[in-house]
Backbone as ProteinMPNN parsed JSONL, in Angstrom:
{"seq_chain_A": "XXXXXXXXXXXXXXXXXXXXXXXXXXXXXXXXXXXXXXXXXXXXXXXXXXXXXXXXXXXXXXXXXXXXXXXXXXXXXXXXXXXXXXXXXXXXXXXXXXXXXXXXXXXXXXXXXXX", "coords_chain_A": {"N_chain_A": [[7.614, -11.946, -19.191], [8.209, -10.449, -22.248], [7.586, -7.429, -23.346], [4.344, -5.83, -23.333], [1.699, -6.824, -21.264], [-1.714, -6.664, -21.233], [-4.301, -6.189, -18.886], [-7.56, -6.428, -18.154], [-9.798, -5.685, -15.666], [-12.795, -6.495, -14.005], [-13.184, -5.774, -11.442], [-11.197, -4.558, -8.693], [-7.618, -5.081, -8.864], [-5.68, -7.033, -6.8], [-2.75, -7.655, -4.94], [-1.255, -9.822, -2.7], [1.085, -9.951, 0.102], [2.352, -12.28, -0.441], [2.265, -12.574, -3.125], [3.903, -12.511, -6.351], [5.277, -10.585, -8.871], [6.67, -11.279, -11.882], [9.215, -10.168, -14.042], [10.728, -10.082, -17.183], [13.865, -8.894, -18.268], [15.47, -7.399, -20.835], [16.675, -5.069, -21.872], [16.466, -1.556, -20.958], [14.857, -0.267, -22.789], [11.648, 0.586, -23.85], [9.445, -2.067, -24.473], [11.375, -3.941, -24.513], [11.399, -5.108, -22.119], [9.447, -6.817, -19.674], [6.13, -5.773, -18.934], [3.123, -4.676, -17.301], [-0.148, -3.674, -17.998], [-2.862, -2.361, -16.415], [-6.319, -2.141, -16.53], [-8.102, -0.341, -14.536], [-8.128, -0.317, -10.912], [-5.276, -0.952, -8.752], [-3.893, -2.783, -6.103], [-1.242, -3.335, -3.939], [0.002, -5.271, -1.394], [2.044, -4.403, 1.438], [5.382, -5.341, 1.029], [4.933, -6.974, -1.159], [6.021, -9.119, -3.791], [8.523, -8.655, -6.328], [10.088, -10.0, -9.075], [12.972, -9.875, -10.909], [13.969, -11.032, -13.924], [16.825, -11.286, -15.378], [18.282, -11.102, -18.625], [20.609, -12.836, -20.803], [23.486, -11.037, -21.747], [22.66, -8.576, -20.915], [23.037, -5.138, -20.249], [23.368, -2.735, -17.936], [23.245, 0.393, -16.117], [23.797, 2.022, -12.972], [21.006, 3.79, -11.673], [19.376, 3.727, -13.922], [15.992, 3.419, -15.054], [12.841, 1.635, -15.272], [9.469, 1.206, -16.171], [7.3, -1.071, -14.862], [4.659, -1.653, -14.363], [1.481, -0.269, -14.961], [-1.49, 1.35, -14.031], [-4.845, 2.227, -14.925], [-6.524, 3.237, -13.077], [-6.432, 4.112, -9.581], [-3.343, 3.389, -7.903], [-2.285, 1.553, -5.238], [0.273, 1.148, -3.048], [2.99, 0.377, -0.877], [5.525, -0.724, -0.246], [8.011, -2.926, -1.651], [9.33, -6.246, -2.133], [12.125, -6.933, -3.724], [13.684, -9.155, -5.877], [16.277, -10.754, -7.812], [17.943, -12.511, -10.525], [20.659, -12.145, -10.865], [23.737, -11.483, -9.598], [25.142, -9.224, -10.18], [23.611, -6.938, -10.27], [21.487, -4.727, -8.345], [18.167, -4.061, -7.554], [15.552, -1.643, -7.037], [12.179, -1.05, -6.242], [9.496, 1.23, -6.641], [6.367, 2.852, -5.989], [4.933, 5.144, -8.186], [2.848, 7.575, -8.74], [0.417, 6.218, -10.761], [1.919, 4.011, -11.363], [4.408, 1.375, -11.214], [7.75, 1.661, -10.723], [10.925, 0.475, -11.483], [14.229, 0.732, -10.367], [17.668, 0.607, -11.219], [19.697, 0.055, -8.713], [22.329, -0.497, -7.868], [25.366, -1.331, -9.527], [27.573, -3.856, -9.942], [30.622, -4.377, -11.16], [31.816, -7.253, -12.917], [34.526, -9.101, -11.784], [37.664, -9.528, -13.432], [40.31, -11.685, -14.317], [43.702, -10.814, -14.635], [46.67, -11.436, -16.438]], "CA_chain_A": [[6.975, -11.375, -20.369], [8.922, -9.406, -22.994], [6.523, -6.652, -23.955], [3.301, -5.437, -22.394], [0.503, -7.626, -21.128], [-2.831, -5.856, -20.751], [-5.205, -6.93, -18.033], [-8.779, -5.681, -17.853], [-10.436, -6.284, -14.507], [-14.124, -5.985, -13.676], [-13.015, -5.2, -10.106], [-9.827, -4.143, -8.397], [-6.567, -6.09, -8.856], [-5.021, -6.987, -5.491], [-1.643, -8.592, -4.754], [-0.896, -9.971, -1.296], [2.532, -9.956, 0.333], [2.859, -13.542, -0.965], [2.233, -12.513, -4.584], [5.146, -12.101, -7.007], [5.194, -10.166, -10.267], [7.955, -11.559, -12.526], [9.45, -9.355, -15.225], [11.95, -10.342, -17.948], [14.547, -7.648, -18.603], [16.498, -7.494, -21.872], [17.287, -3.77, -21.611], [15.436, -0.658, -20.437], [14.073, 0.323, -23.866], [10.264, 0.104, -23.814], [9.23, -3.193, -25.371], [12.438, -4.917, -24.272], [11.231, -5.649, -20.775], [8.057, -7.127, -19.403], [5.345, -4.798, -18.187], [1.705, -4.996, -17.205], [-1.06, -2.536, -18.048], [-4.107, -2.757, -15.769], [-7.475, -1.25, -16.685], [-8.758, -0.333, -13.234], [-7.258, -0.022, -9.778], [-4.367, -2.018, -8.34], [-3.432, -2.667, -4.722], [-0.173, -4.257, -3.591], [0.276, -5.283, 0.041], [3.439, -4.126, 1.8], [6.235, -6.509, 0.855], [4.608, -7.765, -2.352], [7.259, -9.459, -4.468], [8.836, -8.412, -7.741], [11.262, -10.777, -9.454], [13.56, -9.416, -12.162], [14.671, -12.105, -14.631], [17.735, -10.638, -16.326], [18.6, -11.926, -19.782], [22.007, -12.886, -21.209], [23.95, -9.883, -22.506], [22.075, -7.352, -20.366], [23.986, -4.12, -19.828], [22.674, -1.661, -17.242], [24.049, 1.242, -15.247], [23.057, 2.505, -11.815], [20.129, 4.917, -11.926], [18.425, 3.476, -15.002], [14.668, 3.056, -14.57], [11.871, 1.101, -16.214], [8.126, 1.101, -15.606], [6.864, -2.451, -15.065], [3.214, -1.775, -14.219], [0.705, 0.975, -14.992], [-2.927, 1.133, -13.908], [-5.621, 3.398, -15.326], [-7.1, 3.751, -11.841], [-5.485, 4.346, -8.487], [-2.391, 2.35, -7.519], [-1.969, 1.63, -3.814], [1.419, 0.3, -2.731], [3.905, 1.079, 0.017], [6.883, -1.258, -0.338], [8.129, -4.157, -2.426], [10.479, -7.102, -1.926], [12.629, -7.14, -5.082], [14.746, -10.14, -6.046], [16.663, -10.95, -9.21], [18.758, -13.698, -10.762], [21.993, -11.726, -11.273], [24.434, -10.83, -8.481], [25.763, -7.997, -10.675], [22.701, -5.809, -10.115], [20.509, -4.616, -7.262], [17.038, -3.279, -8.041], [14.613, -1.097, -6.068], [10.897, -0.72, -6.875], [8.693, 2.23, -5.946], [5.135, 3.314, -6.636], [5.031, 6.535, -8.643], [1.546, 7.833, -9.358], [-0.301, 4.975, -11.063], [2.892, 3.087, -11.945], [5.506, 0.825, -10.421], [8.991, 1.94, -11.424], [12.086, -0.229, -10.948], [15.486, 1.463, -10.589], [18.912, -0.129, -11.005], [20.272, 0.752, -7.566], [23.784, -0.657, -7.91], [25.952, -2.156, -10.574], [28.865, -4.36, -9.476], [31.325, -4.986, -12.303], [32.359, -8.589, -12.722], [35.993, -9.086, -11.74], [38.341, -10.346, -14.436], [41.708, -11.968, -13.983], [44.684, -10.325, -15.613], [47.919, -12.201, -16.274]], "C_chain_A": [[7.879, -10.325, -20.987], [7.874, -8.645, -23.77], [5.464, -6.365, -22.911], [2.138, -6.413, -22.434], [-0.579, -6.729, -20.575], [-3.785, -6.742, -19.974], [-6.389, -6.038, -17.706], [-9.504, -6.397, -16.735], [-11.798, -5.659, -14.275], [-14.098, -5.329, -12.301], [-11.57, -4.769, -9.928], [-8.872, -5.33, -8.467], [-5.823, -5.936, -7.537], [-3.94, -8.046, -5.437], [-1.291, -8.625, -3.276], [0.621, -9.917, -1.147], [3.16, -11.257, -0.149], [2.893, -13.562, -2.489], [3.558, -12.032, -5.146], [4.852, -11.764, -8.46], [6.571, -10.393, -10.875], [8.053, -10.789, -13.83], [10.767, -9.778, -15.874], [12.55, -9.009, -18.356], [15.659, -7.92, -19.603], [17.336, -6.225, -21.828], [16.163, -2.82, -21.233], [14.668, 0.083, -21.521], [12.668, -0.265, -23.825], [10.056, -0.967, -24.868], [10.287, -4.268, -25.216], [12.471, -5.387, -22.832], [9.745, -5.875, -20.555], [7.38, -6.01, -18.631], [3.88, -5.196, -18.248], [0.913, -3.702, -17.223], [-2.4, -2.998, -17.492], [-5.172, -1.702, -16.01], [-8.262, -1.326, -15.389], [-7.761, -0.012, -12.149], [-6.388, -1.224, -9.444], [-3.892, -1.739, -6.922], [-2.392, -3.746, -4.461], [0.09, -4.146, -2.099], [1.75, -4.955, 0.274], [4.243, -5.413, 1.683], [5.875, -7.393, -0.313], [5.883, -7.958, -3.172], [7.321, -9.045, -5.926], [10.112, -9.181, -8.026], [11.724, -10.307, -10.824], [14.388, -10.554, -12.746], [15.544, -11.461, -15.697], [18.125, -11.62, -17.422], [20.079, -11.819, -20.138], [22.355, -11.655, -22.039], [23.413, -8.56, -21.999], [23.167, -6.405, -19.891], [23.212, -2.948, -19.235], [23.671, -0.811, -16.471], [23.168, 1.703, -14.096], [22.235, 3.731, -12.183], [19.155, 4.724, -13.064], [17.094, 3.024, -14.416], [13.841, 2.429, -15.679], [10.556, 0.886, -15.487], [7.575, -0.285, -15.915], [5.359, -2.637, -14.927], [2.594, -0.387, -14.238], [-0.762, 0.608, -14.867], [-3.657, 2.406, -14.33], [-6.295, 4.031, -14.121], [-6.014, 3.934, -10.8], [-4.591, 3.125, -8.261], [-2.054, 2.578, -6.052], [-0.854, 0.641, -3.527], [2.36, 1.084, -1.827], [5.338, 0.578, -0.077], [6.858, -2.583, -1.093], [9.367, -4.925, -1.985], [10.969, -7.467, -3.325], [13.79, -8.13, -5.049], [15.074, -10.254, -7.528], [17.586, -12.15, -9.303], [20.202, -13.369, -11.123], [22.654, -10.937, -10.15], [25.097, -9.516, -8.887], [24.916, -6.773, -10.361], [21.891, -5.891, -8.828], [19.426, -3.683, -7.761], [16.173, -2.812, -6.871], [13.342, -0.736, -6.819], [10.141, 0.272, -5.999], [7.424, 2.51, -6.733], [5.337, 4.786, -6.976], [3.749, 6.853, -9.395], [0.805, 6.538, -9.536], [0.621, 3.92, -11.659], [3.825, 2.517, -10.893], [6.76, 0.974, -11.271], [10.127, 1.215, -10.716], [13.335, 0.556, -11.341], [16.656, 0.517, -10.355], [19.652, 0.633, -9.909], [21.791, 0.667, -7.563], [24.172, -1.559, -9.072], [27.321, -2.555, -10.066], [29.565, -5.028, -10.655], [31.85, -6.369, -11.948], [33.879, -8.532, -12.786], [36.56, -9.971, -12.85], [39.783, -10.536, -14.022], [42.611, -11.408, -15.069], [45.998, -11.059, -15.367], [49.04, -11.339, -15.702]], "O_chain_A": [[8.28, -9.388, -20.297], [7.328, -9.156, -24.748], [5.67, -6.631, -21.727], [1.655, -6.781, -23.505], [-0.38, -6.09, -19.542], [-4.045, -7.886, -20.346], [-6.234, -5.007, -17.052], [-9.794, -7.588, -16.843], [-11.946, -4.439, -14.34], [-14.894, -4.433, -12.022], [-10.821, -4.634, -10.895], [-9.261, -6.458, -8.165], [-5.384, -4.838, -7.193], [-4.16, -9.191, -5.831], [-1.054, -7.582, -2.666], [1.351, -9.847, -2.135], [4.383, -11.338, -0.257], [3.482, -14.464, -3.084], [4.261, -11.245, -4.512], [4.254, -12.557, -9.186], [7.544, -9.775, -10.442], [7.111, -10.755, -14.622], [11.802, -9.83, -15.209], [11.826, -8.094, -18.748], [16.654, -8.573, -19.288], [18.564, -6.289, -21.756], [15.006, -3.236, -21.191], [13.892, 0.985, -21.204], [12.51, -1.485, -23.772], [10.446, -0.795, -26.023], [10.127, -5.379, -25.723], [13.447, -5.987, -22.381], [8.9, -5.217, -21.163], [7.994, -5.377, -17.772], [3.456, -5.948, -19.124], [1.267, -2.743, -16.538], [-3.01, -3.922, -18.03], [-4.966, -0.521, -15.732], [-9.01, -2.279, -15.171], [-6.678, 0.504, -12.422], [-6.707, -2.359, -9.797], [-3.537, -0.61, -6.581], [-2.627, -4.925, -4.727], [0.37, -3.059, -1.593], [2.594, -5.2, -0.587], [3.826, -6.457, 2.184], [6.452, -8.47, -0.46], [6.725, -7.063, -3.237], [6.328, -9.078, -6.653], [11.104, -9.038, -7.31], [10.958, -10.336, -11.788], [15.376, -10.988, -12.152], [15.07, -11.129, -16.783], [18.277, -12.817, -17.177], [20.728, -10.825, -19.813], [21.601, -11.275, -22.934], [23.684, -7.518, -22.597], [24.107, -6.818, -19.212], [22.487, -2.252, -19.946], [24.795, -1.235, -16.205], [21.945, 1.769, -14.225], [22.702, 4.605, -12.913], [18.189, 5.48, -13.175], [17.063, 2.327, -13.401], [14.093, 2.65, -16.863], [10.529, 0.444, -14.338], [7.4, -0.642, -17.08], [4.83, -3.673, -15.331], [3.105, 0.548, -13.62], [-1.231, -0.329, -15.512], [-3.164, 3.515, -14.125], [-6.605, 5.222, -14.134], [-4.824, 3.911, -11.112], [-5.026, 1.983, -8.409], [-1.597, 3.655, -5.668], [-1.013, -0.561, -3.737], [2.516, 2.296, -1.979], [6.274, 1.373, 0.005], [5.835, -3.263, -1.165], [10.339, -4.331, -1.519], [10.308, -8.225, -4.035], [14.747, -7.964, -4.293], [14.266, -9.901, -8.387], [17.967, -12.734, -8.288], [20.911, -14.233, -11.64], [22.193, -9.854, -9.79], [25.566, -8.771, -8.027], [25.455, -5.677, -10.202], [21.644, -6.972, -8.295], [19.721, -2.631, -8.329], [16.071, -3.491, -5.849], [13.409, -0.177, -7.914], [10.146, 0.165, -4.773], [7.397, 2.423, -7.961], [5.84, 5.566, -6.167], [3.579, 6.451, -10.546], [0.58, 5.818, -8.563], [0.165, 3.031, -12.378], [4.009, 3.096, -9.822], [6.824, 0.478, -12.396], [10.279, 1.323, -9.499], [13.484, 0.985, -12.485], [16.644, -0.277, -9.415], [20.172, 1.723, -10.146], [22.467, 1.658, -7.286], [23.409, -2.415, -9.52], [28.152, -1.691, -9.785], [29.163, -6.103, -11.099], [32.272, -6.618, -10.819], [34.45, -7.98, -13.727], [36.007, -11.025, -13.166], [40.398, -9.64, -13.442], [42.322, -11.516, -16.26], [46.389, -11.276, -14.22], [50.153, -11.826, -15.503]]}, "name": "protein", "num_of_chains": 1, "seq": "XXXXXXXXXXXXXXXXXXXXXXXXXXXXXXXXXXXXXXXXXXXXXXXXXXXXXXXXXXXXXXXXXXXXXXXXXXXXXXXXXXXXXXXXXXXXXXXXXXXXXXXXXXXXXXXXXXX"}
C-alpha cells in the first residue's frame, strides 16, 4: 500500500507470529510509503512478520525511520521478524507508544566496476 489504509475494528486487532504486514516503500516522506491506521487496540505476537517491498529508485540512509502502523488504542508488541526484497538495506522494527516504527539499520552501497 502506498499511502495510509484505515482500519476500524469493533474489537481488538491481533496478529499472530505467522501474520505478515507488507509495506511498499518509495521513500520515507509520509504518503510515499504504506502505513496502517487502526481505530482501537492492536496486538502483535512475538516474531510477527513485516515485509518491506522497496521500490525502484529508492534512496535511503542508515538511521532513517518511518511509521508503518498507528493505533488509537494500546499497541502490544515485543519483537518483529523483518524481511525485505533488497540486499542493499537492512530494516529493524520496534513498537514505540501506539506505533510501529521501522528504521533503516544498514545501507550497503552497491559495488561498481571501474576500468
